[in-house]
Backbone as a printed PyTorch tensor [residue, N CA C, xyz], in Angstrom:
tensor([[[ 94.3040, 109.2730,  72.0190],
         [ 95.3520, 109.5820,  71.0500],
         [ 95.8310, 111.0080,  71.2490]],

        [[ 97.0480, 111.2390,  70.8770],
         [ 97.6090, 112.5770,  70.9980],
         [ 97.0840, 113.4900,  69.9020]],

        [[ 96.9110, 114.7440,  70.2430],
         [ 96.5250, 115.7660,  69.2780],
         [ 97.7700, 116.5790,  68.9610]],

        [[ 98.5850, 116.1030,  68.0440],
         [ 99.8450, 116.7630,  67.7210],
         [ 99.6120, 118.1590,  67.1740]],

        [[100.5030, 119.0710,  67.5210],
         [100.5250, 120.3910,  66.9040],
         [101.0730, 120.1900,  65.5020]],

        [[100.4580, 120.8350,  64.5190],
         [100.8910, 120.6360,  63.1340],
         [101.3090, 121.9520,  62.4970]],

        [[102.3290, 121.8740,  61.6680],
         [102.7850, 122.9860,  60.8440],
         [102.8320, 122.4520,  59.4260]],

        [[102.1740, 123.1430,  58.5110],
         [102.0820, 122.6780,  57.1240],
         [101.5520, 121.2520,  57.0500]],

        [[100.6240, 120.9110,  57.9480],
         [ 99.9900, 119.6060,  57.9360],
         [100.7920, 118.4710,  58.5420]],

        [[101.9970, 118.7690,  59.0500],
         [102.8410, 117.7150,  59.6300],
         [103.0190, 117.9470,  61.1280]],

        [[103.0230, 116.8590,  61.9160],
         [103.2580, 117.0150,  63.3580],
         [104.6690, 117.5350,  63.6270]],

        [[104.7830, 118.4100,  64.6020],
         [106.0910, 118.9820,  64.9380],
         [106.4060, 118.7640,  66.4160]],

        [[107.6920, 118.7390,  66.7200],
         [108.1560, 118.6600,  68.1000],
         [108.0150, 120.0530,  68.7070]],

        [[107.4660, 120.1390,  69.9010],
         [107.3050, 121.4470,  70.5370],
         [107.3860, 121.3160,  72.0510]],

        [[107.5910, 122.4710,  72.6820],
         [107.7310, 122.5200,  74.1310],
         [107.0150, 123.7550,  74.6540]],

        [[106.2820, 123.5930,  75.7430],
         [105.6330, 124.7090,  76.4230],
         [106.5170, 125.1130,  77.5970]],

        [[106.8810, 126.3800,  77.6610],
         [107.7420, 126.8880,  78.7360],
         [106.9030, 127.7660,  79.6570]],

        [[106.7730, 127.3550,  80.8980],
         [105.9450, 128.0730,  81.8680],
         [106.7260, 128.3350,  83.1500]],

        [[106.1950, 129.2580,  83.9310],
         [106.7450, 129.5560,  85.2480],
         [105.7580, 129.0810,  86.3130]],

        [[106.2430, 128.9370,  87.5160],
         [105.3650, 128.6080,  88.6350],
         [104.5670, 129.8370,  89.0600]],

        [[105.1370, 130.9950,  88.8020],
         [104.4900, 132.2510,  89.1780],
         [104.5590, 133.1940,  87.9810]],

        [[104.4560, 134.4780,  88.2250],
         [104.4830, 135.4400,  87.1370],
         [105.8710, 135.9050,  86.7610]],

        [[106.9050, 135.2910,  87.2950],
         [108.2740, 135.7470,  87.0420],
         [109.1640, 134.5820,  86.6200]],

        [[110.1590, 134.8740,  85.7790],
         [111.1060, 133.8490,  85.3430],
         [112.2200, 133.6460,  86.3570]],

        [[112.4130, 134.5950,  87.2390],
         [113.3950, 134.4560,  88.3040],
         [112.6840, 134.4940,  89.6430]],

        [[113.4190, 134.2330,  90.7110],
         [112.8040, 134.2360,  92.0320],
         [112.4000, 135.6480,  92.4190]],

        [[111.1850, 135.7870,  92.9120],
         [110.6410, 137.0600,  93.3860],
         [109.9950, 136.7960,  94.7370]],

        [[110.6200, 137.2280,  95.8060],
         [110.1200, 136.9420,  97.1540],
         [108.6650, 137.3610,  97.3450]],

        [[108.2790, 138.5130,  96.7940],
         [106.9430, 139.0470,  97.0250],
         [105.9370, 138.6830,  95.9370]],

        [[106.3050, 137.7930,  95.0450],
         [105.3960, 137.3810,  93.9640],
         [104.1650, 136.7040,  94.5570]],

        [[102.9890, 137.1220,  94.0870],
         [101.7540, 136.5690,  94.6580],
         [100.9040, 135.8100,  93.6350]],

        [[101.3750, 135.7050,  92.4130],
         [100.5520, 135.0690,  91.3750],
         [100.9780, 133.6310,  91.0800]],

        [[101.2970, 132.8780,  92.1200],
         [101.7150, 131.4870,  91.9370],
         [100.5630, 130.6490,  91.3990]],

        [[100.8670, 129.7860,  90.4340],
         [ 99.8560, 128.8760,  89.8910],
         [ 99.5630, 127.7930,  90.9350]],

        [[ 98.3220, 127.3660,  90.9520],
         [ 97.9390, 126.3070,  91.8960],
         [ 98.4700, 124.9610,  91.4050]],

        [[ 98.4760, 123.9950,  92.3030],
         [ 98.8870, 122.6390,  91.9350],
         [ 98.0070, 122.1150,  90.8100]],

        [[ 96.7140, 122.3880,  90.9030],
         [ 95.7760, 121.9320,  89.8820],
         [ 96.0780, 122.5660,  88.5280]],

        [[ 96.3900, 123.8680,  88.5100],
         [ 96.7230, 124.5420,  87.2510],
         [ 97.9710, 123.9410,  86.6200]],

        [[ 98.9750, 123.6680,  87.4190],
         [100.2240, 123.1140,  86.9000],
         [100.0210, 121.7010,  86.3610]],

        [[ 99.2580, 120.8870,  87.0570],
         [ 98.9890, 119.5290,  86.5820],
         [ 98.1760, 119.5770,  85.2940]],

        [[ 97.2030, 120.4750,  85.2200],
         [ 96.4150, 120.6070,  83.9940],
         [ 97.2960, 121.0650,  82.8320]],

        [[ 98.2490, 121.9470,  83.0920],
         [ 99.1830, 122.3910,  82.0550],
         [100.0290, 121.2190,  81.5730]],

        [[100.4720, 120.3740,  82.4880],
         [101.2260, 119.1750,  82.1240],
         [100.3840, 118.2570,  81.2410]],

        [[ 99.1780, 117.9740,  81.6660],
         [ 98.2920, 117.0880,  80.9020],
         [ 98.0410, 117.6620,  79.5150]],

        [[ 97.7330, 118.9390,  79.4510],
         [ 97.4370, 119.5900,  78.1750],
         [ 98.6320, 119.5250,  77.2280]],

        [[ 99.8150, 119.7860,  77.7440],
         [101.0210, 119.7720,  76.9060],
         [101.3310, 118.3730,  76.3910]],

        [[101.3580, 117.4100,  77.2850],
         [101.7450, 116.0480,  76.9090],
         [100.6930, 115.4030,  76.0090]],

        [[ 99.4130, 115.6630,  76.2710],
         [ 98.3600, 115.0490,  75.4610],
         [ 98.3790, 115.5450,  74.0250]],

        [[ 99.0350, 116.6720,  73.7870],
         [ 99.1460, 117.2200,  72.4290],
         [100.5240, 116.9760,  71.8370]],

        [[101.2610, 116.0560,  72.4470],
         [102.5530, 115.6620,  71.9010],
         [103.7070, 116.5490,  72.2960]],

        [[103.4940, 117.4630,  73.2180],
         [104.5450, 118.3980,  73.6060],
         [105.2680, 118.0040,  74.8790]],

        [[106.2740, 118.7820,  75.1760],
         [107.0540, 118.6460,  76.3990],
         [106.7470, 119.8640,  77.2620]],

        [[106.7730, 119.7190,  78.5670],
         [106.5440, 120.8490,  79.4690],
         [107.8200, 121.1750,  80.2180]],

        [[108.2440, 122.4180,  80.1050],
         [109.3840, 122.9290,  80.8570],
         [108.8330, 123.8970,  81.8960]],

        [[109.0650, 123.6170,  83.1740],
         [108.6300, 124.5070,  84.2510],
         [109.8470, 125.1720,  84.8660]],

        [[109.8530, 126.4780,  84.8470],
         [110.9640, 127.2350,  85.4100],
         [110.7490, 127.4490,  86.9040]],

        [[111.7820, 127.1950,  87.6660],
         [111.7590, 127.5150,  89.0950],
         [113.1350, 128.0620,  89.4510]],

        [[113.1520, 129.2420,  90.0450],
         [114.4280, 129.8680,  90.3780],
         [114.7130, 129.8090,  91.8660]],

        [[115.9640, 129.6290,  92.2400],
         [116.3190, 129.5950,  93.6580],
         [116.3150, 130.9960,  94.2710]],

        [[116.2190, 131.0340,  95.5730],
         [116.3130, 132.2970,  96.3030],
         [117.7570, 132.7890,  96.2470]],

        [[118.0010, 133.9560,  96.7970],
         [119.3550, 134.4910,  96.8630],
         [120.2870, 133.6310,  97.7000]],

        [[119.7370, 132.7760,  98.5360],
         [120.5380, 131.8580,  99.3650],
         [120.7260, 130.4910,  98.7040]],

        [[120.2250, 130.3660,  97.4580],
         [120.3990, 129.1190,  96.7300],
         [119.4110, 128.0260,  97.0850]],

        [[118.3310, 128.3900,  97.7560],
         [117.3090, 127.4160,  98.1450],
         [116.0570, 127.6420,  97.3090]],

        [[115.2020, 126.6340,  97.2580],
         [113.9430, 126.7920,  96.5470],
         [112.8440, 127.1810,  97.5210]],

        [[111.9890, 128.0790,  97.0750],
         [110.8570, 128.5530,  97.8530],
         [109.9360, 127.3730,  98.1840]],

        [[109.4010, 127.3790,  99.3830],
         [108.5090, 126.3020,  99.8180],
         [107.2990, 126.1680,  98.8940]],

        [[106.8360, 127.2800,  98.3150],
         [105.6930, 127.2070,  97.3920],
         [106.0400, 126.3610,  96.1740]],

        [[107.2510, 126.5190,  95.6610],
         [107.6850, 125.7120,  94.5130],
         [107.8530, 124.2570,  94.9230]],

        [[108.4700, 124.0280,  96.0630],
         [108.6970, 122.6540,  96.5200],
         [107.3880, 121.9000,  96.7350]],

        [[106.3960, 122.5600,  97.3140],
         [105.1200, 121.8760,  97.5570],
         [104.4200, 121.5440,  96.2460]],

        [[104.5430, 122.4260,  95.2630],
         [103.9220, 122.1550,  93.9650],
         [104.6520, 121.0350,  93.2270]],

        [[105.9750, 121.0430,  93.2920],
         [106.7480, 119.9630,  92.6750],
         [106.4070, 118.6200,  93.3190]],

        [[106.2580, 118.6210,  94.6330],
         [105.9020, 117.3890,  95.3380],
         [104.5340, 116.8920,  94.8860]],

        [[103.5710, 117.7920,  94.7710],
         [102.2290, 117.4030,  94.3220],
         [102.2540, 116.8600,  92.9010]],

        [[103.0370, 117.5020,  92.0400],
         [103.1380, 117.0260,  90.6600],
         [103.7980, 115.6480,  90.6210]],

        [[104.8030, 115.4440,  91.4560],
         [105.4560, 114.1380,  91.5280],
         [104.5030, 113.0560,  91.9990]],

        [[103.6880, 113.3740,  93.0010],
         [102.6980, 112.4150,  93.4900],
         [101.6830, 112.0930,  92.4020]],

        [[101.2460, 113.1250,  91.6750],
         [100.2960, 112.9040,  90.5870],
         [100.9220, 112.0110,  89.5180]],

        [[102.1870, 112.2700,  89.1830],
         [102.8790, 111.4740,  88.1660],
         [103.0220, 110.0160,  88.6040]],

        [[103.3180, 109.7830,  89.8730],
         [103.4310, 108.4040,  90.3550],
         [102.1060, 107.6510,  90.2000]],

        [[101.0200, 108.3410,  90.4330],
         [ 99.7040, 107.7010,  90.3420],
         [ 99.1820, 107.6020,  88.9110]],

        [[ 99.4080, 108.6590,  88.1160],
         [ 98.7210, 108.7660,  86.8270],
         [ 99.6360, 108.9170,  85.6150]],

        [[100.9230, 108.9270,  85.8160],
         [101.8570, 109.1780,  84.7170],
         [101.6710, 108.2630,  83.5170]],

        [[101.3380, 107.0110,  83.7660],
         [101.1450, 106.0700,  82.6480],
         [ 99.9970, 106.4880,  81.7490]],

        [[ 99.0650, 107.2680,  82.2750],
         [ 97.9080, 107.6740,  81.4690],
         [ 98.2520, 108.7530,  80.4500]],

        [[ 99.3710, 109.4380,  80.6300],
         [ 99.7180, 110.4930,  79.6770],
         [100.9990, 110.2110,  78.9160]],

        [[101.7370, 109.1680,  79.2950],
         [102.9800, 108.8330,  78.5820],
         [102.8770, 107.4680,  77.9630]]])
C-alpha cells in the first residue's frame, strides 16, 4: 500500500523535484552525478508514497544531452519495463 504524505491528516498530491547531478542546468565539469541505483531508488521512494518524480536534465550548449544523463535514463527505462507494474 502507498504511504501517502499527509497534511492535517489528509493525503495530499505532491511531487519530488530532483536533478541527475548537483546542478539544475548543464554543467560540463559536474562530478556529483547520481548513480542509476540512486535514481531508481528515488523513483521507488517517491511513487510508493503517492508522489510524482520530476527529474531535471539540461541539454549542453549544442542542444544535446550528456551521455551520463542518457545512460541513466536508459537504465531507468529498462527498470520501468521490467518492474513498473510493481510501483504503479
